[in-house]
Short mmCIF file of the C-alpha atoms (twelve columns), coordinates in Angstrom:
data_MODEL
# 
_entry.id   MODEL 
# 
loop_
_atom_site.group_PDB 
_atom_site.id 
_atom_site.type_symbol 
_atom_site.label_atom_id 
_atom_site.label_alt_id 
_atom_site.label_comp_id 
_atom_site.label_asym_id 
_atom_site.label_seq_id 
_atom_site.Cartn_x 
_atom_site.Cartn_y 
_atom_site.Cartn_z 
_atom_site.pdbx_PDB_model_num 
ATOM 1   C CA . MET A 1   105.010 51.119  117.996 1 
ATOM 2   C CA . TYR A 2   102.934 47.834  117.287 1 
ATOM 3   C CA . MET A 3   105.691 46.755  114.672 1 
ATOM 4   C CA . LEU A 4   108.472 47.195  117.232 1 
ATOM 5   C CA . LEU A 5   106.354 45.063  119.787 1 
ATOM 6   C CA . LEU A 6   106.184 42.364  117.169 1 
ATOM 7   C CA . ILE A 7   109.823 42.433  116.567 1 
ATOM 8   C CA . LEU A 8   110.594 42.441  120.416 1 
ATOM 9   C CA . LEU A 9   108.020 39.568  120.844 1 
ATOM 10  C CA . GLY A 10  109.631 37.580  117.955 1 
ATOM 11  C CA . VAL A 11  113.048 37.940  119.535 1 
ATOM 12  C CA . ILE A 12  111.682 36.813  122.975 1 
ATOM 13  C CA . VAL A 13  110.144 33.713  121.367 1 
ATOM 14  C CA . LEU A 14  113.337 32.777  119.566 1 
ATOM 15  C CA . PHE A 15  115.569 33.331  122.717 1 
ATOM 16  C CA . THR A 16  113.130 31.311  124.857 1 
ATOM 17  C CA . THR A 17  113.067 28.381  122.308 1 
ATOM 18  C CA . PHE A 18  116.842 28.292  122.042 1 
ATOM 19  C CA . MET A 19  117.317 28.618  125.831 1 
ATOM 20  C CA . THR A 20  114.725 25.856  126.865 1 
ATOM 21  C CA . LYS A 21  115.262 23.330  124.068 1 
ATOM 22  C CA . PRO A 22  111.602 22.030  123.689 1 
ATOM 23  C CA . LYS A 23  110.738 18.830  121.644 1 
ATOM 24  C CA . LYS A 24  111.764 18.847  117.998 1 
ATOM 25  C CA . ARG A 25  108.155 19.477  116.795 1 
ATOM 26  C CA . ILE A 26  107.504 22.272  119.056 1 
ATOM 27  C CA . HIS A 27  111.075 23.782  118.559 1 
ATOM 28  C CA . HIS A 28  110.331 24.087  114.745 1 
ATOM 29  C CA . ARG A 29  107.072 25.867  115.360 1 
ATOM 30  C CA . LEU A 30  108.399 28.260  117.693 1 
ATOM 31  C CA . VAL A 31  111.280 29.146  115.614 1 
ATOM 32  C CA . SER A 32  108.987 29.679  112.738 1 
ATOM 33  C CA . LEU A 33  106.588 31.880  114.800 1 
ATOM 34  C CA . GLY A 34  109.579 33.823  116.204 1 
ATOM 35  C CA . LEU A 35  110.999 34.550  112.677 1 
ATOM 36  C CA . LEU A 36  107.579 35.357  111.285 1 
ATOM 37  C CA . LEU A 37  106.918 38.060  114.109 1 
ATOM 38  C CA . VAL A 38  110.360 39.665  113.346 1 
ATOM 39  C CA . VAL A 39  109.803 39.658  109.539 1 
ATOM 40  C CA . VAL A 40  106.289 41.080  109.826 1 
ATOM 41  C CA . GLY A 41  107.376 43.705  112.445 1 
ATOM 42  C CA . GLY A 42  110.407 44.728  110.239 1 
ATOM 43  C CA . SER A 43  108.329 45.131  107.209 1 
ATOM 44  C CA . GLY A 44  106.001 47.312  108.944 1 
ATOM 45  C CA . VAL A 45  108.787 49.645  110.420 1 
ATOM 46  C CA . TYR A 46  110.389 49.778  106.978 1 
ATOM 47  C CA . GLU A 47  106.926 50.966  105.301 1 
ATOM 48  C CA . SER A 48  106.449 53.393  108.014 1 
ATOM 49  C CA . TYR A 49  109.724 55.083  107.376 1 
ATOM 50  C CA . GLN A 50  109.146 55.141  103.747 1 
ATOM 51  C CA . GLY A 51  105.815 56.844  104.253 1 
ATOM 52  C CA . ASN A 52  107.501 59.502  106.455 1 
ATOM 53  C CA . THR A 53  110.027 60.459  104.003 1 
ATOM 54  C CA . SER A 54  107.744 60.747  101.196 1 
ATOM 55  C CA . THR A 55  105.099 62.801  103.102 1 
ATOM 56  C CA . GLY A 56  107.585 65.646  104.093 1 
ATOM 57  C CA . ASP A 57  108.801 64.330  107.627 1 
ATOM 58  C CA . ASN A 58  112.366 64.178  105.886 1 
ATOM 59  C CA . PRO A 59  111.776 67.311  103.517 1 
ATOM 60  C CA . ARG A 60  114.227 68.025  100.523 1 
ATOM 61  C CA . GLN A 61  114.993 71.443  99.692  1 
ATOM 62  C CA . SER A 62  112.760 72.870  96.868  1 
ATOM 63  C CA . VAL A 63  114.322 73.207  93.367  1 
ATOM 64  C CA . LYS A 64  113.750 76.686  92.007  1 
ATOM 65  C CA . THR A 65  112.417 77.071  88.494  1 
ATOM 66  C CA . THR A 66  115.200 77.913  85.755  1 
ATOM 67  C CA . THR A 67  115.393 78.617  82.216  1 
ATOM 68  C CA . ASP A 68  118.252 78.421  79.623  1 
ATOM 69  C CA . SER A 69  120.040 81.766  78.720  1 
ATOM 70  C CA . SER A 70  119.185 81.297  75.105  1 
ATOM 71  C CA . THR A 71  115.381 81.150  75.772  1 
ATOM 72  C CA . ASP A 72  113.331 83.929  74.466  1 
ATOM 73  C CA . LEU A 73  111.919 85.395  77.707  1 
ATOM 74  C CA . SER A 74  109.079 87.298  75.963  1 
ATOM 75  C CA . LYS A 75  107.484 83.864  75.053  1 
ATOM 76  C CA . LEU A 76  107.160 82.554  78.721  1 
ATOM 77  C CA . ASN A 77  104.062 82.834  80.402  1 
ATOM 78  C CA . TYR A 78  103.630 82.801  84.084  1 
ATOM 79  C CA . GLN A 79  102.984 79.487  85.714  1 
ATOM 80  C CA . SER A 80  103.493 79.545  89.404  1 
ATOM 81  C CA . ASP A 81  106.751 81.053  90.383  1 
ATOM 82  C CA . GLN A 82  106.916 84.902  89.924  1 
ATOM 83  C CA . GLU A 83  110.680 84.809  89.879  1 
ATOM 84  C CA . ILE A 84  112.736 82.180  87.896  1 
ATOM 85  C CA . GLU A 85  116.262 81.808  87.497  1 
ATOM 86  C CA . VAL A 86  118.005 82.391  84.156  1 
ATOM 87  C CA . ASN A 87  121.003 80.259  83.091  1 
ATOM 88  C CA . ASN A 88  121.088 78.660  86.536  1 
ATOM 89  C CA . ASN A 89  121.188 82.006  88.096  1 
ATOM 90  C CA . LYS A 90  124.656 82.718  86.650  1 
ATOM 91  C CA . PRO A 91  125.074 86.318  85.021  1 
ATOM 92  C CA . THR A 92  126.338 86.306  81.398  1 
ATOM 93  C CA . PHE A 93  128.629 89.406  81.735  1 
ATOM 94  C CA . THR A 94  131.747 89.411  79.525  1 
ATOM 95  C CA . SER A 95  135.180 90.141  81.029  1 
ATOM 96  C CA . SER A 96  135.038 93.549  79.292  1 
ATOM 97  C CA . ASP A 97  131.547 94.192  81.014  1 
ATOM 98  C CA . LEU A 98  133.304 93.648  84.449  1 
ATOM 99  C CA . ASN A 99  136.132 96.171  83.813  1 
ATOM 100 C CA . ILE A 100 136.255 98.612  86.691  1 
ATOM 101 C CA . ASN A 101 139.128 100.801 85.457  1 
ATOM 102 C CA . ASN A 102 137.020 103.849 84.845  1 
ATOM 103 C CA . GLY A 103 135.198 103.765 87.944  1 
ATOM 104 C CA . ALA A 104 131.468 103.689 88.625  1 
ATOM 105 C CA . TRP A 105 129.250 104.804 85.961  1 
ATOM 106 C CA . GLN A 106 125.487 104.192 84.700  1 
ATOM 107 C CA . SER A 107 123.982 104.144 81.225  1 
ATOM 108 C CA . PHE A 108 120.345 104.245 80.065  1 
ATOM 109 C CA . THR A 109 119.318 103.175 76.396  1 
ATOM 110 C CA . ASN A 110 117.210 105.795 74.592  1 
ATOM 111 C CA . LEU A 111 113.559 105.104 74.477  1 
ATOM 112 C CA . ASP A 112 112.433 102.986 71.520  1 
ATOM 113 C CA . ASN A 113 109.865 104.120 68.912  1 
ATOM 114 C CA . LEU A 114 106.998 103.295 71.170  1 
ATOM 115 C CA . ASN A 115 108.470 105.541 74.033  1 
ATOM 116 C CA . ARG A 116 109.223 102.134 76.096  1 
ATOM 117 C CA . ALA A 117 112.170 101.999 78.599  1 
ATOM 118 C CA . VAL A 118 114.659 99.661  77.061  1 
ATOM 119 C CA . ARG A 119 117.624 98.652  79.222  1 
ATOM 120 C CA . ALA A 120 119.789 100.198 81.976  1 
ATOM 121 C CA . ASP A 121 123.290 99.143  82.684  1 
ATOM 122 C CA . ALA A 122 125.732 100.285 85.454  1 
ATOM 123 C CA . LEU A 123 128.919 99.704  87.459  1 
ATOM 124 C CA . LEU A 124 127.445 100.572 90.794  1 
ATOM 125 C CA . ASN A 125 129.397 101.771 93.804  1 
ATOM 126 C CA . LYS A 126 128.714 103.632 97.008  1 
ATOM 127 C CA . GLY A 127 129.544 106.902 95.446  1 
ATOM 128 C CA . LEU A 128 126.539 106.654 93.170  1 
ATOM 129 C CA . MET A 129 124.160 106.151 95.970  1 
ATOM 130 C CA . PRO A 130 122.059 109.332 96.691  1 
ATOM 131 C CA . THR A 131 122.095 111.238 100.046 1 
ATOM 132 C CA . ALA A 132 119.087 113.616 99.260  1 
ATOM 133 C CA . LYS A 133 115.556 112.500 99.862  1 
ATOM 134 C CA . ARG A 134 113.689 111.059 96.721  1 
ATOM 135 C CA . GLU A 135 111.146 113.614 95.098  1 
ATOM 136 C CA . PRO A 136 107.658 112.454 94.227  1 
ATOM 137 C CA . LEU A 137 107.336 110.738 90.854  1 
ATOM 138 C CA . TYR A 138 105.483 112.182 87.996  1 
ATOM 139 C CA . VAL A 139 106.385 110.630 84.838  1 
ATOM 140 C CA . ASN A 140 104.002 108.087 83.363  1 
ATOM 141 C CA . PRO A 141 105.636 105.127 81.641  1 
ATOM 142 C CA . THR A 142 103.858 103.598 78.693  1 
ATOM 143 C CA . GLY A 143 100.745 101.543 79.545  1 
ATOM 144 C CA . TRP A 144 100.144 103.515 82.563  1 
ATOM 145 C CA . HIS A 145 96.565  102.868 83.356  1 
ATOM 146 C CA . ASN A 146 96.430  102.475 87.106  1 
ATOM 147 C CA . LYS A 147 93.896  101.063 89.251  1 
ATOM 148 C CA . LYS A 148 93.086  101.019 92.833  1 
ATOM 149 C CA . LEU A 149 92.636  97.448  94.278  1 
ATOM 150 C CA . LYS A 150 91.379  96.240  97.794  1 
ATOM 151 C CA . SER A 151 95.193  95.711  98.567  1 
ATOM 152 C CA . GLY A 152 96.399  98.844  97.078  1 
ATOM 153 C CA . TRP A 153 97.391  100.281 93.601  1 
ATOM 154 C CA . LEU A 154 97.883  97.890  90.819  1 
ATOM 155 C CA . TYR A 155 100.901 99.504  89.391  1 
ATOM 156 C CA . ASN A 156 104.107 101.294 90.530  1 
ATOM 157 C CA . ARG A 157 106.299 103.455 88.373  1 
ATOM 158 C CA . SER A 158 109.051 100.943 88.679  1 
ATOM 159 C CA . HIS A 159 112.673 101.892 88.435  1 
ATOM 160 C CA . LEU A 160 115.028 99.931  86.363  1 
ATOM 161 C CA . ILE A 161 117.937 100.860 88.667  1 
ATOM 162 C CA . GLY A 162 116.388 101.640 92.011  1 
ATOM 163 C CA . TYR A 163 116.678 105.177 93.367  1 
ATOM 164 C CA . GLN A 164 118.610 104.113 96.338  1 
ATOM 165 C CA . LEU A 165 121.249 102.682 94.046  1 
ATOM 166 C CA . SER A 166 121.603 105.454 91.274  1 
ATOM 167 C CA . GLY A 167 119.869 108.645 92.394  1 
ATOM 168 C CA . GLN A 168 117.814 108.390 88.977  1 
ATOM 169 C CA . ASN A 169 114.225 109.465 89.894  1 
ATOM 170 C CA . ASN A 170 112.166 111.006 87.127  1 
ATOM 171 C CA . ASN A 171 114.305 109.718 84.371  1 
ATOM 172 C CA . PRO A 172 111.849 108.256 81.574  1 
ATOM 173 C CA . LYS A 173 114.663 105.966 80.324  1 
ATOM 174 C CA . ASN A 174 114.730 104.293 83.812  1 
ATOM 175 C CA . LEU A 175 110.873 103.942 84.601  1 
ATOM 176 C CA . MET A 176 108.705 101.187 83.441  1 
ATOM 177 C CA . THR A 177 104.950 100.241 84.347  1 
ATOM 178 C CA . GLY A 178 105.298 97.457  86.796  1 
ATOM 179 C CA . THR A 179 102.848 95.642  89.156  1 
ATOM 180 C CA . ARG A 180 103.218 96.377  92.761  1 
ATOM 181 C CA . SER A 181 104.350 92.858  93.513  1 
ATOM 182 C CA . LEU A 182 107.018 92.975  90.872  1 
ATOM 183 C CA . ASN A 183 108.370 96.162  92.187  1 
ATOM 184 C CA . SER A 184 108.008 95.181  95.747  1 
ATOM 185 C CA . PRO A 185 108.968 92.608  97.042  1 
ATOM 186 C CA . GLU A 186 110.485 91.073  93.926  1 
ATOM 187 C CA . MET A 187 112.878 93.580  92.497  1 
ATOM 188 C CA . LEU A 188 113.316 95.538  95.866  1 
ATOM 189 C CA . LYS A 189 114.716 92.279  97.698  1 
ATOM 190 C CA . HIS A 190 117.525 92.277  94.965  1 
ATOM 191 C CA . GLU A 191 118.178 95.969  95.321  1 
ATOM 192 C CA . ASN A 192 118.323 95.814  99.227  1 
ATOM 193 C CA . ASP A 193 120.993 93.085  98.791  1 
ATOM 194 C CA . ILE A 194 123.092 95.273  96.533  1 
ATOM 195 C CA . ALA A 195 122.651 98.207  98.503  1 
ATOM 196 C CA . TYR A 196 123.805 96.385  101.550 1 
ATOM 197 C CA . TYR A 197 126.964 95.060  99.861  1 
ATOM 198 C CA . LEU A 198 128.043 98.420  98.462  1 
ATOM 199 C CA . LYS A 199 127.460 100.113 101.973 1 
ATOM 200 C CA . GLN A 200 130.131 97.648  103.301 1 
ATOM 201 C CA . ASP A 201 133.136 99.007  101.479 1 
ATOM 202 C CA . PRO A 202 133.326 102.284 99.157  1 
ATOM 203 C CA . ASN A 203 135.670 100.273 97.024  1 
ATOM 204 C CA . ASN A 204 133.193 97.537  96.274  1 
ATOM 205 C CA . TYR A 205 131.456 97.409  92.913  1 
ATOM 206 C CA . ILE A 206 128.486 95.646  91.201  1 
ATOM 207 C CA . ARG A 207 127.863 95.247  87.618  1 
ATOM 208 C CA . TYR A 208 124.229 95.599  87.146  1 
ATOM 209 C CA . ARG A 209 121.837 95.246  84.146  1 
ATOM 210 C CA . VAL A 210 117.946 95.452  84.148  1 
ATOM 211 C CA . GLN A 211 116.012 94.848  80.919  1 
ATOM 212 C CA . PRO A 212 112.167 95.035  80.580  1 
ATOM 213 C CA . ILE A 213 110.998 92.203  78.446  1 
ATOM 214 C CA . TYR A 214 108.278 93.077  75.837  1 
ATOM 215 C CA . ARG A 215 106.147 90.945  73.730  1 
ATOM 216 C CA . GLY A 216 105.959 92.465  70.178  1 
ATOM 217 C CA . ASN A 217 104.566 95.929  70.367  1 
ATOM 218 C CA . GLU A 218 102.947 95.691  73.798  1 
ATOM 219 C CA . LEU A 219 103.363 98.937  76.034  1 
ATOM 220 C CA . VAL A 220 103.660 97.009  79.230  1 
ATOM 221 C CA . ALA A 221 106.508 94.616  79.769  1 
ATOM 222 C CA . ARG A 222 105.799 90.873  80.451  1 
ATOM 223 C CA . GLY A 223 108.543 90.916  83.025  1 
ATOM 224 C CA . VAL A 224 112.066 92.136  83.744  1 
ATOM 225 C CA . GLN A 225 115.489 90.545  83.569  1 
ATOM 226 C CA . MET A 226 117.965 91.329  86.368  1 
ATOM 227 C CA . MET A 227 121.593 90.527  86.445  1 
ATOM 228 C CA . ALA A 228 124.178 91.445  88.906  1 
ATOM 229 C CA . GLU A 229 127.883 90.412  89.721  1 
ATOM 230 C CA . SER A 230 129.743 91.960  92.764  1 
ATOM 231 C CA . MET A 231 133.411 92.830  92.543  1 
ATOM 232 C CA . ASP A 232 136.143 93.752  95.019  1 
ATOM 233 C CA . SER A 233 138.378 96.814  94.705  1 
ATOM 234 C CA . GLN A 234 140.838 94.727  92.462  1 
ATOM 235 C CA . GLY A 235 137.731 94.005  90.008  1 
ATOM 236 C CA . SER A 236 137.686 90.266  91.046  1 
ATOM 237 C CA . ALA A 237 134.175 88.628  91.217  1 
ATOM 238 C CA . ASP A 238 133.712 87.795  94.983  1 
ATOM 239 C CA . GLY A 239 130.412 85.963  94.558  1 
ATOM 240 C CA . GLN A 240 128.711 87.799  97.471  1 
ATOM 241 C CA . VAL A 241 126.048 89.199  95.179  1 
ATOM 242 C CA . SER A 242 125.544 87.096  91.965  1 
ATOM 243 C CA . PHE A 243 122.236 86.552  90.256  1 
ATOM 244 C CA . ASN A 244 120.539 86.336  86.801  1 
ATOM 245 C CA . VAL A 245 116.628 86.055  87.196  1 
ATOM 246 C CA . TYR A 246 113.506 87.048  85.292  1 
ATOM 247 C CA . ILE A 247 110.451 88.367  87.155  1 
ATOM 248 C CA . PHE A 248 107.119 88.184  85.811  1 
ATOM 249 C CA . ASN A 249 105.182 91.461  85.657  1 
ATOM 250 C CA . ILE A 250 101.821 90.107  86.983  1 
ATOM 251 C CA . GLU A 251 99.466  90.681  90.241  1 
ATOM 252 C CA . SER A 252 97.372  88.086  91.794  1 
ATOM 253 C CA . GLY A 253 93.797  88.376  91.178  1 
ATOM 254 C CA . VAL A 254 94.116  90.776  88.021  1 
ATOM 255 C CA . THR A 255 94.147  90.057  84.323  1 
ATOM 256 C CA . ILE A 256 96.273  92.505  82.609  1 
ATOM 257 C CA . ASN A 257 96.050  93.603  78.926  1 
ATOM 258 C CA . TYR A 258 99.702  94.128  78.194  1 
ATOM 259 C CA . SER A 259 99.063  95.823  74.886  1 
ATOM 260 C CA . ASP A 260 97.866  98.994  76.543  1 
ATOM 261 C CA . GLY A 261 97.934  98.414  80.348  1 
ATOM 262 C CA . THR A 262 94.212  98.232  81.064  1 
ATOM 263 C CA . SER A 263 93.318  95.538  83.353  1 
ATOM 264 C CA . VAL A 264 90.253  93.415  84.772  1 
ATOM 265 C CA . VAL A 265 89.915  92.484  88.377  1 
ATOM 266 C CA . ASN A 266 89.121  88.689  88.708  1 
ATOM 267 C CA . ASN A 267 85.964  87.991  90.885  1 
ATOM 268 C CA . ASN A 268 86.695  84.318  91.473  1 
# 
C-alpha cells in the first residue's frame, strides 16, 4: 500500500511541476523528486509481488515423484511419498497383453520356493466381479506377524487383485502381508477407480497387473507395483483408467523387519 502511495505522490509531483512551470532550478529538483518517488514505489511493488509468488500466494501444482521403468524397485527406500509413479505413470503392457479376443480372465503365478505370492494378471470385466458377500480371511501370507497398534492392526491380508474385482478371496497366490496403509487407502483407491469404470459398461475391460516387490529372500514385500489400462469394447485404450505406480509397504511410526515380518513401534 505504501509503495502505491509513493508512486501516486510521484505522479502528482511530476504533473504539478509540468503544469505550473516553476523556475528552472526548482523545476529540475521537483522532476528528480517525482521520478525518485515513482522508481522507489515501483521497486517496492515488484519486490512484494515476487515475494508473494515465492511464498505460495501463486501456488504451482506439485510434481509427483516418479522413477524410470528400468529401475530395480526392490532397491528403492521410502523417502516421503508412499506412492510413486513408474515410467511417468504409463503402463508398459505390450499389444498382445491388451488383446481382448478371449474375453475376461485372471491368472495367478504359483507361489515361489519361499511360499511368497509372486504376481497376478487379469483382463478385468464386470462379469468377473462377485455378487456374493466376502467370507472371512484365514490364509496367513509369508511374514504374517501382526501387531495391534493404537490406530488399529499393523497388517492386512492384502489381495493382489481386490476381491471386489475378481471374487478371489482365500487364494494364497493372491495374498500378501501388507500394511494397513498399503492396503487402504493406497491400493484401495486404485481398485475403486477400476470398479467404477467396469460398472459403467459391461463391455469395458481393464488390463491389470499387480506384483509384490521383494528384496532378496525377505518374506515381506518392500512394496507393490500396480499397472492398469482401460479399454472399450473394441479393445482400444481409452485412457480413463491408466496408471503405473509403486507403493511402499510401510506404516508410519513402525519399523518393519522385512526378513520375517516382525516389527518395532517407534516411541519418538
